VEXGU-679900 format. One record per residue (C-alpha): x, y, z negated. Coordinates in pm, 1 decimal, m for minus. Each point is the difference from the previous one (the first is absolute). Layout:
# residues N
px:py:pz
X:Y:Z
...
***
This chain:
# residues 677
px:py:pz
15260.7:13512.3:12651.8
94.2:m330.7:m102.8
353.9:m121.4:m33.4
28.3:m362.0:m61.1
284.7:m52.0:m266.5
m30.9:m358.5:m79.0
m181.1:m299.9:159.9
10.2:m375.7:69.1
m53.5:m160.9:346.0
144.9:m324.0:269.3
69.1:m229.2:407.8
179.8:m323.7:106.2
359.4:m26.0:98.6
208.8:m312.8:18.4
235.3:m66.2:m274.0
353.1:m79.8:70.1
93.9:m356.9:m106.4
342.1:76.3:m158.3
164.2:306.2:m165.7
292.2:5.3:246.5
m204.5:6.8:309.9
m263.2:255.2:m156.2
286.0:242.8:m84.4
192.0:m15.6:335.6
m146.2:337.1:136.6
83.5:212.6:m305.4
236.8:304.3:63.0
358.8:m34.0:m111.0
185.5:221.6:m257.4
77.4:377.4:71.1
356.8:104.5:70.9
233.7:m3.4:m288.6
2.9:394.7:m42.3
m384.6:3.6:m64.2
m80.8:m28.0:m358.0
m196.2:m317.8:m66.7
m198.3:130.9:m296.9
m106.1:342.3:m105.6
291.0:71.9:m212.4
m122.8:353.6:m104.3
m319.4:m159.7:m147.5
224.7:m223.2:m252.3
57.1:77.1:m361.9
344.0:m150.7:m33.8
20.4:64.1:m377.1
m303.8:m217.8:m54.9
63.4:m387.9:m65.7
m203.5:m174.1:276.7
m41.6:m292.4:m255.9
m143.4:229.1:m270.5
m238.7:199.5:241.7
24.7:m69.4:359.2
m247.9:267.9:105.3
211.0:257.1:m141.1
288.8:m130.4:168.8
m149.5:m23.2:325.0
m231.2:304.7:m20.2
187.9:248.3:m260.4
163.7:213.6:248.7
m324.3:21.9:220.3
m205.6:110.3:m310.4
249.3:272.5:m83.9
21.2:126.2:345.7
m391.1:m42.4:72.7
m199.2:195.8:m259.2
m384.5:m7.2:49.0
m85.8:262.7:224.9
m241.8:283.8:m131.7
m258.9:m111.9:236.1
5.5:m362.4:m119.5
m81.9:m205.8:m288.5
267.8:m261.1:88.8
278.5:m37.7:239.4
119.4:m322.5:121.1
200.7:m149.0:287.6
m325.4:m74.7:174.1
m103.0:355.1:m23.9
335.0:115.7:135.9
m42.5:m201.5:311.0
m377.5:116.9:38.1
113.6:362.1:m29.1
254.8:m61.3:289.4
m291.3:m188.4:188.9
m227.3:309.0:m67.4
251.0:226.3:129.5
m17.8:m183.2:342.4
m384.5:0.3:m27.8
4.2:377.6:m77.2
200.3:71.5:332.5
m229.9:m224.0:184.2
m318.0:175.6:m131.7
131.0:352.8:36.6
79.1:m64.4:358.9
m332.7:m165.8:46.2
m174.0:296.4:m168.8
170.6:258.4:237.0
29.4:m178.9:308.8
m235.0:m308.2:m11.8
13.7:m262.7:279.6
m280.9:m229.7:82.1
147.6:m262.3:m228.3
48.8:239.6:m297.3
m283.7:256.4:27.9
m209.4:m174.0:m285.3
293.8:m3.9:m255.8
92.5:343.1:99.5
m335.0:127.6:m40.8
m55.7:m189.3:m338.2
325.9:131.1:m136.8
m48.8:359.4:126.5
m347.4:14.9:m156.2
161.1:m133.7:m334.4
272.1:266.9:20.2
m255.0:285.9:52.8
m25.8:90.1:m357.6
m126.8:348.8:70.5
m277.0:m136.5:218.9
m98.1:m254.8:m271.0
m17.0:279.5:m274.7
m211.5:204.0:224.4
m273.1:m257.2:19.8
m23.8:m59.8:m365.3
m235.6:m285.8:m101.3
m200.7:37.3:312.2
130.0:m331.7:149.3
m158.7:m192.5:m284.8
m292.5:223.3:m34.8
m239.4:m256.2:180.5
95.7:m287.5:m234.2
m30.9:221.8:m316.3
m352.2:78.0:115.4
m88.3:m337.5:85.5
105.0:m112.9:m365.4
m177.3:305.6:m144.1
m322.4:m133.6:177.0
18.9:m338.3:m174.0
m294.3:m11.4:m207.0
m57.6:m361.3:m84.2
193.3:m311.9:m25.0
m180.0:m139.1:306.6
190.0:255.1:215.6
349.1:m114.5:m109.7
65.1:m268.2:269.6
m37.8:265.9:253.8
224.1:232.2:m170.0
270.0:m262.3:m61.8
m46.6:m92.4:364.9
107.6:353.3:75.4
287.4:21.0:m245.5
176.9:m328.1:28.3
106.7:20.6:376.1
155.4:329.4:m47.5
215.5:m130.0:m267.4
m192.1:99.5:m325.4
36.7:m325.9:m223.9
m306.1:57.2:m222.0
m139.8:m287.5:m230.9
135.0:m305.9:232.6
177.9:m51.5:320.8
m84.1:m198.3:310.2
170.1:m163.3:295.0
112.8:m314.6:142.4
277.8:m255.3:m73.0
90.0:m352.0:98.3
m214.7:m252.3:m161.5
248.8:m148.2:m227.1
m171.5:m341.0:40.9
7.5:41.0:392.9
276.4:225.7:55.3
m65.1:15.6:379.5
m314.3:192.0:m56.7
m78.3:347.7:m137.7
m285.4:40.7:m242.7
m158.2:309.2:m164.6
137.5:90.8:m346.9
m129.9:218.3:m267.0
235.6:92.0:m303.1
8.6:214.5:m314.3
128.3:366.4:30.7
m85.4:359.3:m58.2
254.4:91.2:m276.8
213.0:317.5:m7.9
243.8:m110.8:m237.9
261.9:m282.8:104.3
m167.1:m298.6:m147.4
m265.9:m102.4:m233.7
215.6:m16.2:m327.7
61.9:372.4:33.4
m358.9:56.6:m117.1
54.4:m208.8:m320.0
339.7:26.4:m144.3
m23.8:180.6:m329.4
370.4:101.7:m49.7
49.2:378.3:m19.6
164.6:33.2:350.3
m303.7:m158.6:150.4
m241.0:188.6:m184.4
183.3:327.5:102.9
9.0:m113.6:362.8
m372.7:m55.0:10.6
m52.0:354.1:m130.1
219.1:139.4:274.4
m181.0:m212.0:253.0
m334.3:139.4:m114.8
126.1:368.3:31.3
122.5:m86.7:350.8
m338.3:m123.7:125.6
m172.5:310.8:m144.0
251.5:241.8:175.0
m29.5:m203.8:322.8
m357.8:4.6:m10.6
m17.3:387.8:m59.0
238.5:58.9:292.4
m266.6:m188.4:207.6
m272.6:212.9:m136.0
m172.8:m318.3:m94.4
m68.1:62.8:m361.7
m82.5:299.0:m219.6
114.9:m176.4:m315.5
349.0:m164.0:41.2
5.2:m137.1:m351.0
m328.6:m166.6:40.5
73.9:m126.6:336.3
339.8:m156.9:m107.8
m156.0:m162.6:m295.3
m256.6:m155.5:221.5
252.8:m138.7:267.5
221.1:m134.2:m286.8
m312.0:m176.9:m162.4
m91.5:m157.2:339.7
352.4:m108.0:76.4
47.7:m152.2:m336.9
m332.6:m196.7:32.8
92.4:m145.3:341.1
351.6:m78.6:m98.0
m121.6:m221.6:m299.0
m122.6:m297.8:209.9
281.0:8.0:254.3
282.1:m252.5:m4.0
332.5:109.1:m137.4
315.5:17.6:227.0
138.0:m340.2:m114.4
m341.1:m175.4:60.3
m38.7:121.0:354.5
338.6:m170.8:88.4
m182.6:m364.1:m24.1
m173.4:m40.4:334.9
m244.2:m229.3:m174.3
m114.9:293.6:m200.3
m96.6:199.1:301.4
m128.5:m269.3:209.2
m396.1:12.1:m39.6
m172.9:m89.0:316.2
m384.6:49.7:15.9
m297.3:62.3:240.8
m106.3:335.7:45.0
m323.3:m102.2:m171.8
185.7:m96.1:m311.9
188.1:334.7:m2.1
m336.7:162.9:21.6
m134.8:m187.5:m296.1
313.4:68.5:m190.6
m44.8:373.7:36.1
m386.6:43.9:56.7
18.0:378.2:m47.7
218.0:42.1:309.5
m111.8:m56.0:357.6
273.2:m164.8:160.9
m150.3:m31.3:339.6
m61.1:371.9:27.6
370.6:61.4:m105.9
123.9:m254.2:239.0
m221.5:139.8:290.2
129.2:344.7:m98.2
358.4:m85.8:43.0
m69.3:m178.4:339.6
86.8:m336.8:m122.0
m52.2:m306.9:238.1
m247.2:m254.0:m102.8
136.7:m244.1:m267.0
m144.3:m234.5:m255.7
298.3:m70.4:m231.2
265.0:229.0:m162.4
264.2:m12.9:m265.0
m95.3:200.2:m313.3
331.6:31.6:m165.6
m131.7:104.2:m348.8
m370.6:m103.4:m26.7
6.4:76.9:m386.9
92.4:355.9:97.7
m282.5:43.0:258.4
m263.4:m141.5:m240.1
123.6:241.6:m268.8
m3.2:276.3:229.9
m354.0:m60.9:100.7
m95.8:13.1:m371.1
191.5:310.4:m59.8
m188.8:175.1:320.8
m317.6:m98.2:m134.5
13.8:231.3:m316.5
256.0:259.6:123.0
m152.6:331.2:69.9
6.0:95.5:372.5
171.0:306.9:m96.6
308.4:m188.0:m149.8
8.0:m204.7:336.1
16.6:335.0:202.4
269.8:137.7:m232.1
209.1:m323.0:50.6
m47.3:m0.9:379.8
97.3:359.8:42.3
319.6:m65.3:m196.4
86.7:m309.1:210.1
m51.9:201.9:310.6
215.1:294.8:m102.1
278.9:m227.9:m134.8
6.5:m210.3:329.7
30.6:315.3:216.0
231.6:214.6:m236.9
317.1:m22.0:205.9
m153.3:147.1:306.0
m197.7:256.2:m158.1
128.1:369.7:m91.6
322.9:29.6:m196.3
m202.0:65.9:m329.2
m115.9:m369.2:31.5
338.4:m124.9:100.8
189.3:152.5:m290.2
m281.8:m87.4:m257.5
0.1:m359.5:132.4
388.8:5.9:m31.6
m13.8:147.7:m348.4
m165.0:m321.0:m140.2
80.5:m286.7:236.2
367.4:139.5:40.7
117.3:195.4:m273.7
m198.3:m163.7:m306.7
m48.2:m337.5:116.0
332.7:m65.5:183.9
212.0:280.6:m150.9
98.4:149.3:345.8
89.1:372.2:m68.0
m53.8:131.5:378.9
m243.8:m86.4:279.8
160.4:m162.9:309.2
54.0:246.0:297.6
m308.0:26.0:218.5
165.0:m164.6:320.3
84.1:m312.3:m215.4
m337.9:m31.8:m125.7
m138.0:36.7:366.8
251.0:m249.5:141.3
m130.4:m246.6:m273.0
m357.4:61.1:85.4
65.7:m37.3:390.9
184.2:m324.4:m71.2
m298.9:m122.2:m212.4
m274.4:84.1:259.8
181.1:m26.6:328.1
279.4:m225.7:m110.9
30.9:m236.4:311.0
m11.9:314.7:242.0
275.5:167.7:m203.2
166.2:m333.9:m43.1
41.7:m71.1:363.6
196.3:318.3:39.7
211.5:m65.1:m312.0
80.0:m367.3:130.8
121.9:149.2:341.5
264.7:208.5:m188.9
106.9:m237.9:m271.4
m48.1:m377.4:54.7
144.9:m180.5:290.3
m8.6:m360.7:104.3
328.0:m92.1:m175.2
m119.8:115.3:m339.1
m321.7:m241.6:63.1
215.0:m289.3:110.7
231.0:32.6:m288.4
m286.5:12.2:m251.0
m155.6:m307.1:137.5
327.7:m182.1:m23.4
22.3:97.6:m355.7
m382.9:m113.1:m49.1
99.3:m341.1:125.2
286.4:m36.2:m227.1
m212.1:91.1:m291.4
m274.0:m232.3:92.5
260.3:m292.9:38.1
133.9:82.0:m348.1
m365.0:m27.6:m123.8
m41.7:m333.0:176.7
299.0:m135.4:m144.7
m95.7:131.7:m361.6
m352.1:m165.0:20.2
170.9:m334.9:144.9
216.1:m24.9:m309.5
m232.5:126.7:m292.3
17.1:m271.9:m284.3
m318.0:130.4:m150.3
m244.4:m34.3:318.7
m138.9:m314.6:116.0
27.0:m137.3:353.5
m377.3:82.7:72.5
8.8:351.8:m116.3
340.9:53.8:178.2
m154.0:m131.7:318.8
m264.9:270.6:m23.0
244.5:283.8:m102.2
212.0:m94.2:306.9
m291.6:18.6:225.6
m98.5:329.0:m140.6
362.7:138.9:46.8
14.2:m131.9:379.3
m326.9:185.1:74.5
138.4:338.3:m145.3
m28.0:256.7:290.5
220.1:312.3:37.6
m46.8:342.7:98.6
288.2:224.4:53.3
19.4:384.5:50.8
m333.9:76.1:172.9
m313.5:m140.2:145.8
m5.3:m192.8:349.9
m303.4:195.5:72.0
m50.3:365.0:m113.1
m317.7:106.6:m169.6
m251.6:184.8:240.8
m99.4:342.6:m144.7
m186.2:108.2:298.8
m331.3:0.9:m205.7
145.2:214.6:m269.6
m87.3:375.7:73.9
290.0:234.3:m126.4
m96.5:375.1:9.9
282.7:264.2:m14.9
m93.6:227.4:m313.6
m217.4:m256.9:m168.8
227.6:m157.4:m263.6
m262.9:m133.2:m231.3
m231.2:m103.0:290.0
306.4:m182.5:149.3
73.6:m177.4:m333.5
m362.7:m118.2:m40.0
m39.1:m123.2:358.2
320.8:m198.8:m43.4
m135.5:m140.5:m319.2
m323.9:m75.7:195.4
183.4:m165.5:286.3
201.3:m230.5:m249.8
m332.8:m87.1:m168.5
m189.4:m57.8:303.3
297.3:m245.2:132.4
m33.8:m180.9:m357.1
m374.4:m36.3:26.3
m2.0:m100.3:386.9
205.7:m286.7:m107.3
m255.6:m162.7:m207.3
m70.9:m352.7:145.7
278.8:17.1:260.2
323.4:m185.0:17.0
301.0:137.8:m181.2
254.3:156.0:233.9
321.0:m115.9:m151.8
209.6:237.7:224.9
m146.5:298.2:m197.9
248.6:172.7:m247.6
m91.6:132.8:m348.4
282.9:250.0:6.0
128.3:263.1:228.2
323.6:m44.7:183.2
168.1:310.2:m176.1
m66.3:m162.6:m338.8
289.4:m91.6:m227.3
m172.6:m316.8:m143.0
m71.6:m358.1:98.0
m288.2:m238.4:m95.8
m127.1:m345.6:7.7
m372.6:m73.2:91.9
m106.2:m326.4:m172.3
m322.1:m28.3:192.3
186.5:9.9:329.6
319.6:m158.6:m127.3
233.1:245.1:159.7
284.8:222.8:m98.9
26.6:352.0:111.0
308.5:240.0:42.4
m74.4:344.6:136.8
284.1:160.5:191.1
12.1:285.3:m265.2
179.7:m249.5:m252.0
226.0:m156.3:258.0
250.2:303.9:m50.5
273.2:72.8:m249.1
39.0:m72.2:m282.2
m214.6:m314.2:60.1
147.0:m103.9:309.6
313.6:130.5:183.3
20.9:m93.8:374.9
345.9:m159.3:34.0
65.5:46.2:m355.2
147.4:m238.6:m275.5
m181.3:m324.3:15.9
10.3:m81.0:m370.5
m147.8:346.5:m111.3
m261.9:m30.8:282.6
m114.4:m318.3:m149.9
m0.4:142.4:m348.6
m217.5:281.3:114.3
m210.9:m88.5:321.2
17.5:m364.4:m67.8
m124.8:39.6:m356.3
m292.2:209.8:137.2
m75.7:m290.8:255.2
37.2:m267.9:m273.4
m216.2:216.7:m235.1
m274.5:16.8:243.0
9.1:m375.5:107.9
13.8:m93.4:m376.5
m339.3:174.2:m37.6
m160.6:m282.2:179.0
90.6:m223.0:m277.1
m25.6:236.7:m300.3
m285.4:m40.6:m279.6
m240.8:165.0:265.5
126.0:m123.6:335.9
39.7:m349.2:m99.9
m378.8:m47.0:m20.8
m39.6:55.4:357.3
70.8:m262.7:265.4
181.7:12.6:344.8
m294.4:143.1:173.8
m59.8:267.3:m272.0
m289.2:m152.6:m154.4
m54.0:8.3:m373.7
71.3:m379.2:m68.8
158.2:m186.8:m296.1
267.9:m228.7:188.1
200.7:m40.3:m316.7
1.7:m335.7:m211.2
m88.4:67.1:m364.3
341.5:m63.0:m149.4
170.6:213.9:270.1
m242.3:283.3:m75.2
77.4:m35.5:m369.9
386.9:m1.1:68.3
m43.4:317.0:207.2
m208.0:169.8:m265.0
271.4:m85.2:m275.1
271.4:141.8:211.8
m201.5:307.3:82.2
m85.2:49.7:m357.2
380.4:27.7:m53.9
m7.7:307.3:242.4
m300.7:143.6:m181.2
191.3:m30.1:m347.1
321.7:141.7:129.2
m153.9:320.6:175.1
m235.0:65.7:m295.8
335.4:47.8:m210.5
96.6:288.0:219.2
m67.5:359.6:m149.3
m97.5:223.2:294.8
m21.5:340.1:m180.3
m66.2:86.8:m354.6
m230.0:m262.9:m147.5
m119.9:m142.3:315.1
103.3:m336.2:111.3
3.9:m155.0:349.2
m316.3:m222.0:33.2
130.9:m328.4:87.6
m340.3:m133.0:126.6
m79.5:297.7:218.0
352.0:m19.6:165.6
27.2:m360.6:10.9
m45.6:m41.9:383.6
273.0:274.6:67.7
239.3:m135.3:m244.1
m39.1:m357.5:135.8
51.1:150.8:350.5
318.8:205.6:m132.0
166.2:m312.7:m156.8
m98.6:m230.0:286.8
97.0:257.8:273.6
347.7:50.5:m144.5
65.6:m384.4:m32.8
m117.3:m59.0:358.9
235.3:291.9:113.4
280.8:m136.2:m155.4
m56.1:m362.8:120.5
m43.5:119.8:350.3
315.3:211.8:m14.1
201.4:m288.0:m134.9
m97.7:m219.4:287.2
117.0:256.8:245.1
321.2:39.6:m194.1
77.5:m363.7:15.0
53.3:16.9:359.0
107.8:380.9:30.1
165.4:93.8:m323.4
29.0:357.8:m108.5
289.1:151.0:m183.4
18.0:253.0:m286.5
m79.8:337.3:70.3
10.1:328.7:m212.2
121.1:m206.1:m285.4
m289.1:m228.7:4.8
m49.6:m369.7:105.6
m279.3:m59.7:234.1
m215.0:m137.7:m276.9
49.5:305.6:m198.2
m87.6:213.0:307.7
m321.9:m179.0:27.7
m107.8:54.9:m350.7
98.8:360.6:18.7
m185.2:48.1:320.8
m315.2:m142.9:m188.3
52.9:235.6:m285.5
39.1:306.1:198.0
m336.5:m21.1:187.8
m179.2:36.6:m349.5
195.4:304.5:m105.2
m251.5:251.0:m123.5
m55.2:300.9:m257.7
m336.9:48.9:m133.3
m186.0:249.8:m219.9
m143.4:m151.8:m315.7
m343.5:72.5:92.5
54.9:m171.8:324.8
145.9:m309.4:m162.6
m304.0:m25.2:m247.8
m241.7:26.6:294.3
182.1:m266.2:193.6
28.8:m250.7:m278.6
m361.7:16.3:m88.6
m118.0:m24.8:366.9
258.5:m113.3:241.2
81.3:m373.5:38.8
381.8:95.7:75.1
227.5:19.3:m296.1
253.6:295.3:m32.9
310.0:m20.4:211.4
217.7:m57.1:m298.2
m182.1:m328.8:m77.2
m46.9:m102.7:346.8
371.2:m15.3:19.7
105.1:m121.2:m336.2
m294.9:m235.7:m47.0
92.2:m184.6:327.4
371.8:m12.7:m27.3
m7.2:m95.6:m372.0
m186.5:m323.1:101.4
277.6:m106.1:248.0
315.9:m182.0:m96.3
134.0:99.8:338.7
6.6:350.7:m119.3
193.1:m79.8:m313.3
256.0:m203.7:194.8
45.8:291.5:251.9
65.7:247.0:m241.2
164.1:m236.3:m260.9
m231.8:78.8:m279.3
46.6:m157.6:m341.2
m286.6:m227.6:m106.4
m126.9:251.4:m263.3
0.6:293.0:232.5
m332.4:197.0:25.0
m41.7:m87.1:370.8
27.4:m384.4:m79.7
m345.5:m125.6:m139.8
28.0:m291.0:m223.6
m336.3:m118.7:111.8
14.0:102.4:352.1
m319.0:m9.7:185.7
m64.5:m145.5:351.8
m292.6:m75.4:198.7
147.6:m23.1:364.6
***
């Protein structure tokens, strides 16, 4: 039951040669009686020049407390919740009166909703896997056991799959990466502050209770201590979350024989045969130092410890579709303790998520038919063209970039492809067997279906028409290895995009999202890939230094923001997203001003068009979050909290200060403003 939350992927579309031409297809402003901005979301007592986020979102934050079943609540979640209501109706109808097209999603959802049936089965659905783990008596049997566990979604010790070869992005190659942790990131195992020590204690107790529920251990305390010891050992040699952002750090191609020599105690050929991988000779080992260390650890680790760890990984991976006692205990740690969420989400909401994760394009096809018409797609494409034209103009006028690098940057921009709304070709789920009344089996078979799709790609050409998000998803992404920007139908709804709505507000919201994803192609990660998606240094040395010094300004700026208590935003971890936020807003404003030059807008709701654009931008980041959720986010997530996504970007723009008549010493006017793009 996978739900993709974030991703990065790309396709070729002609770039308009001038802003005025590119924006000619955009919708005009709404009738005067329709509010141009969300007036109820404003805090008019706040000074926009002192705290613009409070001004734009203060009313929203007051009126939208975090629901009891959430760790945070944002404009994104509000829209996803509306989308989920639509999906709920689709799935309820499919479960009770399925058609040929909706039978699979109806049977999957209906099985997930059958809580009493799931409870009655107890742990029988995972008994075969538990027995297989219990029979592991020697390290030599580990490849076969992992070849059973990995396809069904149990991420023990490492992960395998396929990905575009970042030196030859047209072709898929096999990949092996680090994995197998139950806490959010490696650092959770090593921080020695009181809060982290207590969290590890609570995690250990949770492990013991889950294994007892599964009947997998007679001694919960000893079992949890073993699992924590194993996970801590395998966490130590893994790269941290910041190091993993550099593609050079996770690009280590080697021959299969070289991998075998690196880890002599693990039979890779037996493992790859066990998962049914096609024949190949080379692969990318993203963290070779980890696999080498893992091989050494396994050489001395008692086989009983390996079994305990594997049992835990199996139970953890399947908890959501096991009986309610497992669901509640899983929520107790990962929901209440780790994220601060008081209540478990309603079962139907969880089952909607699981269906979207496992049968997303089958469900998405029904969603698109109800919510996303051709006009919305055409208007979005027009906005994309306008933003691209703004970036083309920006690149052409950058004083810090040489002509040679500029030429390469423009070539990459012209090659950016667009995917809007939904796939041109829907995924074929005919080989995925869904059985009414078998919720856990359906989840495991769906995981295996996705796993097989990934493994079967090895050695084949990349299909750049495939999507990395489902159509109902409220998100967007850029894929550096495919050089394309992707906007699911789920995000092309209010408050991000209003069909026929105020043009300035739409540019500030949807336009900034488009600009954000486009800028990812030129952020600290994306700039390392060329127009074809290959990892290739196309920058002149002096231009790269200029970029890095400008990027460091953003690192320093965001390092100064306090997220919660004593935890600061990590400027290096969030650099790519902060670069995209700042660049996206600049591009949105530039594109809007180009349209306004020939089609002027007037003041509305007491705000000038430029003010409405900035308000539109601020209001897409409105959010409330529990302290535990904020702490988790800033330690693991590359996105800054909404307050700093907003204030960090507008404070770097003199156009914002001009629009709101801010004094030079106002908090929202940075004396040393940062700008990359």
